[in-house]
N, C-alpha and C positions, 0 to 999 in steps of 0.2 A: 260916250253914248249921247246921241243927239236928243234934243228936247221932245221931239215927236215920239220917239221910241220910249222915252221915260214916261211921258204922259200916257201912252197906251198901256205900259206895264202897270202904272198906278191905277188906271181905270179897270184893268183886268183884276187886280188885287181887290179893289173895292167891290167889283161885281161878284167875285168869288166869295168874299166875306158876306155880302148880302145874300147870296144863294145859300150859303151854309147856315146863316141865321134863319132864313125862311124855312129851310129843311128842318132845323132844330125846332122852330116854332110849330111847324106842321106835325112833327113827330109827337111833341108833347101835347099838342092840340088833340091828336088822335088818342093818346093815352088818357087824357082827362075825359074826353067825350065817350070813349068806350067804357070806362069805369062808371061814369055817370049813368049811362044807359043800362049797364049791367046791374048797378045798385038799385035803380028804380024799377027795372022790369024783370031782373033775374035771367035775362037773355043777353048773349053777346051779339050785338047788332051794330054794324055789319060784321059778320063772322069772316075772318080771313082764311077759312077752310079747315077749322079745327072741330073735333068732336070728343065726347067722353072725357076721360081724365086729362087729355091735353088742354081742355078749356080751363080746368082748375089750375093747372100749372101756368097757363098763359095769363090768367087773371092775377095770380100771385106775382108774376113778372111785371105786369102792368102796375100793380100796387107798389112794388118796390121802386119802379121808375118814378111814379108820382111822388112817393116819399123822398126819394133822392132829389128830385127837382125842387120840391118845396124846401128841403134842407139847404140846397145850394143857394136858392133865392134868399133865404133868411140869413145865411152865414157869409155870403160873398159880398164884397163891395160892388158898387155899380160897374166899376171898370174891370173887375174880375169876372163878373157874371157870364158874359157872352162866351168867352173861351171855355170856362169851366163847365157851363151847361152844355155847350156844343160837344165837349169831350164825353160828358155823361150820355148824351143822345147817341153818339157813335158807339159807346160801350153797350148801350141798350140794344142797338141793332145787331151788334156782334153776339150778344147773349141770345137774342131772338133767333138768329141764324144757327147758332150752335145747338139750341134746344129744339127748334121747330123746322129749320131748313130755309133755304133761299126763297122758296115759293111763298112762304108766309111773310117773309120780310118784303118781298115784292108787292104782295097784296096790301100790306099795311102802308107802304110808301105810296101806293096808288090811292088808297083810301084817305091817307093823311093830307093829300094835296088840297082838299077842300075844308080842312079843319081850321077853326080860328085859333089864335094864340091863347094859351091858358092864362087865366087870371088867378093867382094864388090867393 
């Protein structure tokens, strides 16, 4: 393999890693921001399209995701954190889609794009 191809493959891998990290940070930023807003106001803002009992189940899922994130941050070494937290974020999205459907996951991913990285 020539050096140019190798360099391009390495750049693509770094770019993919950064995109995954940004997505992970955005997802957890959304989780923390949504729970903070809910805990301070009693309302789910912005609401990804849920009502009634679905909101209670959604909040419970967010709380579990927050606890999982904090646990991983506290238990993992610095070198282990990124892949472990990214896997937990992927599992969170799978759980969301299983329970609430792709429409809710799409709404959350759209809303999470503007969320800051959570600070435990």
